[in-house]
MIDOVO-110148 format. One record per residue (C-alpha): residue number from 1; x, y, z; residue in three letters. Coordinates in steps of 0.05 Angstrom, whole numbers. Example, Ala and Ser with C-alpha at 12.3 -4.5 7.8 and 13.67 -1.06 7.14 Angstrom:
BEGIN
{r 1,{246,-90,156},ALA}
{r 2,{273,-21,143},SER}
***
This chain:
BEGIN
{r 1,{0,0,0},LEU}
{r 2,{60,46,12},THR}
{r 3,{132,50,-10},GLU}
{r 4,{155,41,63},ILE}
{r 5,{192,-25,71},ARG}
{r 6,{188,-64,136},ALA}
{r 7,{231,-124,153},GLU}
{r 8,{232,-175,210},LEU}
{r 9,{295,-190,250},VAL}
{r 10,{286,-246,302},VAL}
{r 11,{324,-303,334},GLY}
{r 12,{317,-375,310},GLY}
{r 13,{322,-355,237},MET}
{r 14,{382,-352,189},SER}
{r 15,{432,-296,205},ASN}
{r 16,{455,-292,133},GLN}
{r 17,{384,-283,107},LYS}
{r 18,{370,-227,156},GLN}
{r 19,{435,-192,139},GLU}
{r 20,{415,-194,66},ARG}
{r 21,{348,-164,84},VAL}
{r 22,{381,-106,122},LEU}
{r 23,{425,-91,62},LYS}
{r 24,{362,-66,28},ARG}
{r 25,{360,-10,81},HIS}
{r 26,{287,-19,101},PRO}
{r 27,{253,42,133},GLU}
{r 28,{223,-1,189},VAL}
{r 29,{259,-57,226},VAL}
{r 30,{216,-99,273},VAL}
{r 31,{255,-147,317},GLY}
{r 32,{272,-179,383},THR}
{r 33,{325,-146,428},PRO}
{r 34,{372,-207,426},GLY}
{r 35,{379,-211,351},ARG}
{r 36,{381,-136,340},ILE}
{r 37,{436,-127,392},TRP}
{r 38,{474,-187,362},GLU}
{r 39,{474,-153,293},LEU}
{r 40,{492,-86,325},MET}
{r 41,{551,-119,360},SER}
{r 42,{573,-145,292},GLU}
{r 43,{571,-73,267},GLN}
{r 44,{514,-83,218},ASN}
{r 45,{516,-19,178},GLU}
{r 46,{441,-8,176},HIS}
{r 47,{431,-18,251},LEU}
{r 48,{490,20,279},VAL}
{r 49,{480,81,235},GLU}
{r 50,{428,118,277},LEU}
{r 51,{434,190,252},ARG}
{r 52,{372,185,209},SER}
{r 53,{331,146,260},LEU}
{r 54,{264,180,275},GLN}
{r 55,{226,131,321},MET}
{r 56,{247,82,375},PHE}
{r 57,{186,39,394},ILE}
{r 58,{179,-13,449},LEU}
{r 59,{118,-58,447},ASP}
{r 60,{101,-94,512},GLU}
{r 61,{148,-44,544},ALA}
{r 62,{132,-63,616},ASP}
{r 63,{154,-134,603},ARG}
{r 64,{214,-115,561},MET}
{r 65,{243,-71,616},LEU}
{r 66,{230,-117,675},GLU}
{r 67,{292,-130,716},ARG}
{r 68,{326,-195,695},GLY}
{r 69,{294,-196,626},HIS}
{r 70,{323,-177,558},PHE}
{r 71,{393,-156,580},ALA}
{r 72,{408,-139,507},GLU}
{r 73,{354,-86,508},LEU}
{r 74,{390,-54,567},ARG}
{r 75,{452,-50,522},SER}
{r 76,{412,-18,466},ILE}
{r 77,{383,34,514},ILE}
{r 78,{453,48,541},ASP}
{r 79,{475,63,470},LEU}
{r 80,{417,111,464},VAL}
{r 81,{437,146,528},LYS}
{r 82,{511,149,509},SER}
{r 83,{495,183,443},GLN}
{r 84,{449,234,475},SER}
{r 85,{501,252,529},SER}
{r 86,{559,258,482},GLY}
{r 87,{595,198,511},LYS}
{r 88,{615,130,483},ASN}
{r 89,{580,68,507},ALA}
{r 90,{638,56,556},ASP}
{r 91,{626,124,589},GLY}
{r 92,{685,163,559},ARG}
{r 93,{673,230,528},LYS}
{r 94,{673,235,453},LYS}
{r 95,{726,276,417},MET}
{r 96,{698,341,392},LYS}
{r 97,{688,346,318},LYS}
{r 98,{678,407,275},LYS}
{r 99,{619,376,241},LYS}
{r 100,{560,372,289},LYS}
{r 101,{531,302,298},ARG}
{r 102,{456,299,309},ILE}
{r 103,{444,266,376},SER}
{r 104,{397,207,381},TYR}
{r 105,{346,233,431},THR}
{r 106,{343,303,403},SER}
{r 107,{311,277,340},THR}
{r 108,{281,209,358},VAL}
{r 109,{211,200,385},GLN}
{r 110,{209,146,438},VAL}
{r 111,{143,109,442},MET}
{r 112,{122,54,492},LEU}
{r 113,{61,9,486},PHE}
{r 114,{29,-41,534},SER}
{r 115,{-40,-62,558},ALA}
{r 116,{-15,-65,630},THR}
{r 117,{30,-4,634},MET}
{r 118,{-12,28,689},THR}
{r 119,{-27,-37,727},LEU}
{r 120,{-2,-31,799},THR}
{r 121,{54,-76,824},ASP}
{r 122,{4,-116,865},ALA}
{r 123,{-21,-146,799},GLY}
{r 124,{47,-163,770},ARG}
{r 125,{93,-223,771},GLU}
{r 126,{161,-225,804},ASN}
{r 127,{155,-164,848},VAL}
{r 128,{176,-159,921},SER}
{r 129,{126,-155,978},LYS}
{r 130,{148,-84,991},THR}
{r 131,{133,-63,920},ARG}
{r 132,{67,-100,921},GLU}
{r 133,{45,-56,979},ARG}
{r 134,{73,8,948},SER}
{r 135,{17,11,895},ASN}
{r 136,{66,37,844},LYS}
{r 137,{61,24,769},THR}
{r 138,{113,2,719},MET}
{r 139,{106,70,687},LEU}
{r 140,{144,101,744},ASN}
{r 141,{204,56,730},ASP}
{r 142,{201,68,655},LEU}
{r 143,{204,144,663},LYS}
{r 144,{267,136,705},ARG}
{r 145,{303,85,663},ARG}
{r 146,{289,109,592},LEU}
{r 147,{324,168,558},PRO}
{r 148,{265,217,554},PHE}
{r 149,{288,288,542},ARG}
{r 150,{228,317,578},GLN}
{r 151,{166,294,616},LYS}
{r 152,{133,241,572},PRO}
{r 153,{60,246,550},ILE}
{r 154,{16,189,575},LEU}
{r 155,{-42,169,531},ILE}
{r 156,{-85,120,570},ASP}
{r 157,{-143,91,530},ILE}
{r 158,{-152,31,576},SER}
{r 159,{-202,66,622},LYS}
{r 160,{-248,81,563},LYS}
{r 161,{-240,15,526},GLN}
{r 162,{-235,-32,585},GLN}
{r 163,{-281,-56,640},LYS}
{r 164,{-254,-94,700},ASN}
{r 165,{-185,-93,667},GLY}
{r 166,{-203,-127,601},ILE}
{r 167,{-233,-101,536},ALA}
{r 168,{-308,-86,539},GLU}
{r 169,{-321,-133,480},THR}
{r 170,{-292,-192,519},VAL}
{r 171,{-334,-230,570},SER}
{r 172,{-298,-273,622},ASP}
{r 173,{-326,-330,664},PHE}
{r 174,{-302,-384,710},ILE}
{r 175,{-318,-457,724},VAL}
{r 176,{-306,-475,797},ASP}
{r 177,{-285,-548,798},CYS}
{r 178,{-236,-597,828},VAL}
{r 179,{-169,-603,791},ASP}
{r 180,{-185,-674,768},GLU}
{r 181,{-247,-650,731},ASP}
{r 182,{-213,-597,689},LYS}
{r 183,{-205,-645,631},ASP}
{r 184,{-280,-658,632},VAL}
{r 185,{-299,-584,631},TYR}
{r 186,{-248,-568,577},LEU}
{r 187,{-275,-623,532},TYR}
{r 188,{-346,-601,547},TYR}
{r 189,{-330,-529,526},PHE}
{r 190,{-293,-550,463},LEU}
{r 191,{-351,-594,440},THR}
{r 192,{-402,-539,450},GLN}
{r 193,{-365,-476,429},SER}
{r 194,{-349,-480,355},VAL}
{r 195,{-294,-431,337},GLY}
{r 196,{-220,-416,340},LYS}
{r 197,{-198,-431,412},THR}
{r 198,{-133,-416,449},LEU}
{r 199,{-120,-457,512},VAL}
{r 200,{-68,-432,562},PHE}
{r 201,{-29,-475,611},VAL}
{r 202,{28,-460,659},ASN}
{r 203,{76,-516,642},SER}
{r 204,{101,-554,581},ILE}
{r 205,{87,-621,616},ALA}
{r 206,{13,-602,623},CYS}
{r 207,{12,-578,551},LEU}
{r 208,{37,-644,525},ARG}
{r 209,{-11,-684,569},ARG}
{r 210,{-71,-644,545},LEU}
{r 211,{-50,-650,473},SER}
{r 212,{-47,-726,480},ALA}
{r 213,{-115,-732,514},ILE}
{r 214,{-149,-686,464},LEU}
{r 215,{-117,-726,407},GLY}
{r 216,{-147,-790,435},ILE}
{r 217,{-214,-753,437},LEU}
{r 218,{-204,-735,363},GLU}
{r 219,{-189,-662,375},PHE}
{r 220,{-126,-645,337},LYS}
{r 221,{-91,-589,375},ALA}
{r 222,{-32,-546,354},ASN}
{r 223,{22,-532,406},LEU}
{r 224,{63,-471,422},LEU}
{r 225,{115,-465,477},HIS}
{r 226,{183,-433,491},ALA}
{r 227,{225,-496,479},LYS}
{r 228,{201,-503,407},MET}
{r 229,{245,-485,349},GLN}
{r 230,{225,-420,317},GLN}
{r 231,{208,-453,251},ARG}
{r 232,{162,-503,286},GLN}
{r 233,{127,-447,323},ARG}
{r 234,{113,-410,259},LEU}
{r 235,{87,-473,225},LYS}
{r 236,{39,-488,283},ASN}
{r 237,{15,-416,284},LEU}
{r 238,{2,-418,209},GLU}
{r 239,{-40,-481,216},ARG}
{r 240,{-79,-449,272},PHE}
{r 241,{-91,-386,230},ARG}
{r 242,{-113,-426,170},ALA}
{r 243,{-170,-464,205},SER}
{r 244,{-235,-433,229},LYS}
{r 245,{-246,-483,285},ASN}
{r 246,{-174,-498,307},ALA}
{r 247,{-148,-509,378},VAL}
{r 248,{-81,-482,400},LEU}
{r 249,{-52,-503,468},ILE}
{r 250,{1,-454,490},ALA}
{r 251,{44,-432,548},SER}
{r 252,{51,-358,564},ASP}
{r 253,{97,-349,505},VAL}
{r 254,{32,-335,468},ALA}
{r 255,{2,-289,520},ALA}
{r 256,{34,-226,492},ARG}
{r 257,{45,-198,422},GLY}
{r 258,{5,-252,386},LEU}
{r 259,{-46,-222,338},ASP}
{r 260,{-88,-276,305},ILE}
{r 261,{-153,-257,272},GLN}
{r 262,{-216,-296,290},GLY}
{r 263,{-196,-323,358},VAL}
{r 264,{-264,-327,392},GLU}
{r 265,{-248,-364,456},TYR}
{r 266,{-193,-365,508},ILE}
{r 267,{-191,-421,560},VAL}
{r 268,{-146,-416,621},ASN}
{r 269,{-137,-489,637},TYR}
{r 270,{-92,-465,693},GLN}
{r 271,{-99,-394,720},LEU}
{r 272,{-39,-349,712},PRO}
{r 273,{-4,-326,775},ARG}
{r 274,{-18,-252,764},SER}
{r 275,{-71,-204,738},ALA}
{r 276,{-19,-178,689},GLU}
{r 277,{-15,-245,652},VAL}
{r 278,{-90,-256,658},TYR}
{r 279,{-104,-189,623},ILE}
{r 280,{-55,-206,567},HIS}
{r 281,{-84,-276,558},ARG}
{r 282,{-154,-247,552},CYS}
{r 283,{-127,-198,502},GLY}
{r 284,{-114,-253,450},ARG}
{r 285,{-189,-249,434},THR}
{r 286,{-234,-190,421},GLY}
{r 287,{-180,-158,377},ARG}
{r 288,{-193,-91,344},ALA}
{r 289,{-263,-84,372},GLY}
{r 290,{-284,-156,358},GLY}
{r 291,{-322,-199,408},GLU}
{r 292,{-294,-256,448},GLY}
{r 293,{-298,-297,512},MET}
{r 294,{-249,-321,564},CYS}
{r 295,{-264,-382,608},LEU}
{r 296,{-221,-400,668},SER}
{r 297,{-222,-468,701},LEU}
{r 298,{-211,-453,775},VAL}
{r 299,{-191,-512,819},GLY}
{r 300,{-165,-513,891},PRO}
{r 301,{-93,-504,865},SER}
{r 302,{-115,-439,831},ASP}
{r 303,{-151,-408,891},SER}
{r 304,{-92,-364,912},GLY}
{r 305,{-81,-338,841},SER}
{r 306,{-156,-326,832},TYR}
{r 307,{-159,-283,895},SER}
{r 308,{-98,-242,874},LYS}
{r 309,{-127,-231,804},ILE}
{r 310,{-195,-208,830},CYS}
{r 311,{-162,-161,881},LYS}
{r 312,{-115,-129,831},ALA}
{r 313,{-171,-119,781},MET}
{r 314,{-218,-91,834},HIS}
{r 315,{-270,-146,825},ARG}
{r 316,{-297,-154,894},ALA}
{r 317,{-354,-199,871},LYS}
{r 318,{-307,-244,832},GLY}
{r 319,{-315,-268,760},ILE}
{r 320,{-384,-294,738},PRO}
{r 321,{-398,-369,735},ASP}
{r 322,{-403,-402,667},TYR}
{r 323,{-470,-439,655},PRO}
{r 324,{-463,-515,651},ILE}
{r 325,{-515,-563,622},ASP}
{r 326,{-513,-619,674},GLY}
{r 327,{-550,-667,628},THR}
{r 328,{-488,-670,583},MET}
{r 329,{-435,-680,636},LEU}
{r 330,{-446,-754,646},ARG}
{r 331,{-431,-769,573},GLY}
{r 332,{-373,-720,572},VAL}
{r 333,{-342,-751,634},LYS}
{r 334,{-349,-821,607},GLU}
{r 335,{-309,-803,545},ARG}
{r 336,{-256,-763,581},VAL}
{r 337,{-245,-817,634},THR}
{r 338,{-232,-869,579},LEU}
{r 339,{-184,-821,543},ALA}
{r 340,{-145,-808,608},VAL}
{r 341,{-139,-883,622},LYS}
{r 342,{-115,-897,551},ILE}
{r 343,{-64,-841,555},ASP}
{r 344,{-36,-868,621},LYS}
{r 345,{-25,-937,590},ILE}
{r 346,{7,-909,526},LEU}
{r 347,{49,-860,566},ASN}
{r 348,{73,-915,613},LYS}
{r 349,{96,-956,553},LYS}
{r 350,{129,-895,520},LYS}
{r 351,{165,-876,585},LYS}
{r 352,{192,-947,596},ALA}
{r 353,{218,-950,525},LYS}
{r 354,{251,-882,533},SER}
{r 355,{286,-905,596},ASN}
{r 356,{311,-968,562},ASP}
{r 357,{337,-928,502},ASP}
{r 358,{373,-880,549},TRP}
{r 359,{409,-938,585},PHE}
{r 360,{429,-971,519},ILE}
{r 361,{455,-906,489},LYS}
{r 362,{498,-889,550},ASN}
{r 363,{523,-961,556},ALA}
{r 364,{547,-958,484},LYS}
{r 365,{582,-891,496},MET}
{r 366,{620,-920,555},MET}
{r 367,{632,-987,520},ASP}
{r 368,{595,-1026,574},ILE}
{r 369,{556,-1090,563},ASP}
{r 370,{485,-1085,591},ILE}
{r 371,{443,-1144,614},ASP}
{r 372,{379,-1139,573},GLU}
{r 373,{341,-1178,626},GLU}
{r 374,{348,-1116,671},LEU}
{r 375,{316,-1072,619},LEU}
{r 376,{242,-1058,621},ASN}
{r 377,{235,-1067,547},ARG}
{r 378,{165,-1056,517},ASN}
{r 379,{165,-1113,468},THR}
{r 380,{99,-1141,493},GLY}
{r 381,{132,-1204,519},ASP}
{r 382,{109,-1199,592},SER}
{r 383,{40,-1219,613},THR}
{r 384,{27,-1151,645},ARG}
{r 385,{46,-1114,582},GLU}
{r 386,{1,-1157,540},LYS}
{r 387,{-56,-1145,588},GLN}
{r 388,{-45,-1070,586},ASP}
{r 389,{-43,-1071,510},ALA}
{r 390,{-108,-1111,507},ALA}
{r 391,{-142,-1064,557},ARG}
{r 392,{-120,-1003,517},ALA}
{r 393,{-146,-1032,452},LYS}
{r 394,{-213,-1049,484},GLN}
{r 395,{-220,-980,513},MET}
{r 396,{-202,-948,446},GLN}
{r 397,{-257,-988,412},GLN}
{r 398,{-307,-967,466},THR}
{r 399,{-287,-894,460},LEU}
{r 400,{-292,-896,384},ALA}
{r 401,{-363,-921,391},ALA}
{r 402,{-380,-866,441},LEU}
{r 403,{-350,-812,396},LEU}
{r 404,{-396,-833,339},ARG}
{r 405,{-457,-817,382},LYS}
{r 406,{-483,-747,399},PRO}
{r 407,{-473,-726,471},LEU}
{r 408,{-548,-712,479},VAL}
{r 409,{-602,-755,447},ALA}
{r 410,{-645,-722,394},GLN}
{r 411,{-706,-686,422},GLY}
{r 412,{-673,-670,489},VAL}
{r 413,{-672,-596,505},SER}
{r 414,{-601,-568,509},ARG}
{r 415,{-597,-504,548},LYS}
{r 416,{-523,-489,548},TYR}
{r 417,{-483,-430,523},PHE}
{r 418,{-449,-427,456},HIS}
{r 419,{-432,-369,410},LEU}
{r 420,{-496,-374,369},ASN}
{r 421,{-537,-361,432},ARG}
{r 422,{-501,-297,451},VAL}
{r 423,{-549,-239,457},LYS}
{r 424,{-534,-173,422},PRO}
{r 425,{-482,-129,454},LYS}
{r 426,{-506,-83,509},VAL}
{r 427,{-456,-28,523},GLY}
{r 428,{-403,-66,484},GLY}
{r 429,{-406,-127,531},LYS}
{r 430,{-430,-196,511},LEU}
{r 431,{-490,-220,553},LEU}
{r 432,{-506,-294,560},LEU}
{r 433,{-573,-327,570},ASP}
{r 434,{-592,-338,643},ASN}
{r 435,{-529,-305,671},ILE}
{r 436,{-535,-259,731},ARG}
{r 437,{-490,-198,728},ARG}
***
């Protein structure tokens, strides 16, 4: 649409390719602090020549500048400060030159963006008890640590566009349940709410377990977490984008900066530990004025986080309950229980084989003979293993038969919520049937 060229510079991708891209001298460079500083350290001509730079923008600025995160960004900011003060990055004064050099901050506009910039420290992760009680915001730190030439202008649109800390077009609900029933309620929600759904968890182990169980229940889920290679992340995101009814299970690597059109539902399988992360997770839906919903499964292990989130977001009455059709839960639970049992048997077999392979590999490296009778090899020779395999096969057949049947028999009234039964917006907020506000 314009002649302005924008290029991406991120880790996990080919250095040589990104260097070739920068040789085209794009007007806009979007990147991660680590890769940008790496190329700056290698004296990349386009990145170290800052005299014509007009804007320095930090998205998710409160996260970027947290202590202990993105040390490379600190180096980039130090370079900004050194150029504005007339000193080199090591603190020594520059030699005077006849030709005046335009200083960085005298011509550059510094812009910071975040949905939680003005959230108090009580709602953030990794802050001390003293700071939690101080009621300060990250904005106070940013003003002190960034090279602003004068008092910055704060444009806060969150108070107009948000209610209870999240966008007005996003409704949030909870299901209060025991931890063991979270699988049941997640499956219930996925079967009734047709649309693109993003499920958040707090650990990679939980992510993999959920993926396996949903796979057994014939829900193909895409995965996204920090230990994935960048190429695999991009592939999984592309698959998720391409489907109208896809499911993506993700860690908090997807909680910020991810803009995917058409995400209708967010599910917090595990509550985040702070209101800050909760707000960003909810922000993956309802993008650009669209409508969306966030459902949180709150078990006993989440009670502390739930209290902290409600307190930080000034929600004294808590988050509304999500309506559940009890007539469907029996069928849902029967299917999920079978899937969990099948997963345990398959996982046990996989784990035993993995342990055997580890012993064999290390024995070969040390040139040691290993007694195969001591190995717990999964060849199906033992009576117990054969019994487990037979049980798993039988349960898979039973589950396949159940999955071919509807959860509720024809003619039975189904009074549960799904997107097609959402009433029109009132004041920009989605209202559900039979929900007390």
